[in-house]
N, C-alpha and C positions, 0 to 999 in steps of 0.2 A: 850402719847406724853411727859407728864413732866417727865415720869422716863428718857426713851431715852433721853431727852437734858440733866440730871441731868447724864447722863452716859455715855455722847460726853462732857460733860465739864468735868468729871472728869475723863479721859482717856486722855483729852488734854491737863490736868494740869500735868498730870503721865508724860505727854511726854515732858514737857517743863521741870520738874525739873531733866529728864534723862538727858537732853541737858546739861541745866545749870552744874550739875555732872559732864557728859562727856567733857564740855566746861571747865571747871577749874583742870581735871585728866590729861590734854594732857599734853605730853613730849616737845614738840614743841615751838621755841617762837613764840609768838602772837602780835597782836600791842596792847593785853591790858594795861593799864595801871597800875603798879606796886602801891602794898595798899594805898603808902606816895603819889601818884598822886592825891589821891581824897584830895583835903583839906578839916582840920573840918570846920564848920560853927560857929557860933556865935550864940545863941537861938531869934529867931523873935522876937520883941515885936511887940505889937497893938496898931494902932494910932487911931485916930476919924476917920478917914477917912478907914481902913479895916474892913473887918466885924471880930468878935471876934472869930469864928469858923472859916478861913481864916488858911490855912496851913501855915507854917511856909517853911522855904526852906530847901530842902531834907538834911540829913543828913545820917553822914555812920552810920552804925550798931556797936553800940559799940564791940561785941565779931568778925565780922567780916569787917576789913575795908574796903572788895572790894566790899560790899556789901550795895546799900543804903536802910534806912529803904521805904518800901514801903509805909508804913502809913501816910508819912508824906508829902506825892504829892497829895491827893485827901483827900479831908475833905467828911465828913458825909453827908452835906447840897449839895455837890457836885455831890455828889454819890444819894442822891434824888431828885434830877432834871434832873440827866442821865435816872434814874428808870421812876420816874412819881409818884413816890410814895413814904412813908416813909419808909427809912432804918434803919435797924440796924447800931450800932457802928461799926467800921471799926476795922475787927480782925485777929491781927499778926499772921502765923501760918507757921515761919522759914522764910524765903527769901520773901516768898507770904503776900501780906496781902487778908482780903476777904471780900467783901462789896456784903450784902444782902438784898431785902425786909424785911419788919417787917412782909411779909405773907409768905417770902422764894418763891417766884414765881420767882425772877430774881436774878441772880449775877453777879460778874463780881472778877477775882481775879487778883492783880494787882504784878508784880514782878520788879526789878531793880538792876542791878547790874554793876559792871567795865566793861567793854565791848569792842570789838573791830569789825571791817570787818568780819573776820571770823569767829565772834561770831553770827555775825546776820545773814550771811550766813547758818548757821546750825540752827536756828530759823526759817529764811524765810521760809520755807517748811508746816510750820504750817497758814501760810495764806492761801496757796494753788499754786498748782503749776503752773498757769497760771498768779498768783498775777499784781498788779502792781504797781511802787509807788505813796505814797499818797504826791502830791504838797506840798512843803513846811513845810513838819513835818519830822525837824530833819535832821541826813546828809543818813540815809536811812531810809526806813520804807513799811513798808506792810500792807494792809488790807481786811478783807476776812472774812466770817464764820464769825462773833461772834469773831476777831480778830484781832489787831494790834501790830505788833512789831515794833519798833520804835529806833533807834542808834542815840544816840547824844549828844553832847558833852563827849565822851568816856565811856555814858553807856547804856546798854542794857536793852530797858524798852518793857514789853509786858505785853497788858491786852487780859483776853481769858473770855468772858461773855458765860451765861446758861442764859435761857428765849430767849424770844423776843423782841429783841435790833435794836434800828436802828443803821445800820454803822456811822450811822454821828456825833449821840453822841458818842459812841466810842472814835471817833478821836477828839473831841471834850474833853473829859477825857484824850486822850493823848498828847495833847495842852493845858493843864492845867499841867499834869506830867512835860511835859519838860520844862515848863516857869518855872518852881519852882526847878529843876536843877543848883546845883552849878557851 
């Protein structure tokens, strides 16, 4: 079962990466904001009221201003809460950040990049064909089958999980990620 879950996770991750690549190669005009539309943010400072492990506000990736650094959206301790067990440090993998349990029995991949409604519609099929919007989560969203896709503040976020997850835990992660968008 573990092998089938990991295989499915790899397949879904490949599908998302392909969808992002296809959306970036489109010749048609879209409602995706120009790279200059994503404002740079100043580094966050930790106050006494904040946890030292709290993630700063999301920041654009230096080499691709059309992408938000996904590892800046969820902390290791927040991943541990969702997993219900110790987590490894978040691992950047290009436009995706991998969060994994120490036992490597669960994981989730988080991606974030500038996007619009047409980009959301392209990725919505990852949830399922009969998916319903998630009330109160972003401008557009869907949630099903260990997957959440959200369009909020001109940023397209996807979380794809492997292993046994409660969909409400994935929603909580998506809410945290959205709350940190500039």
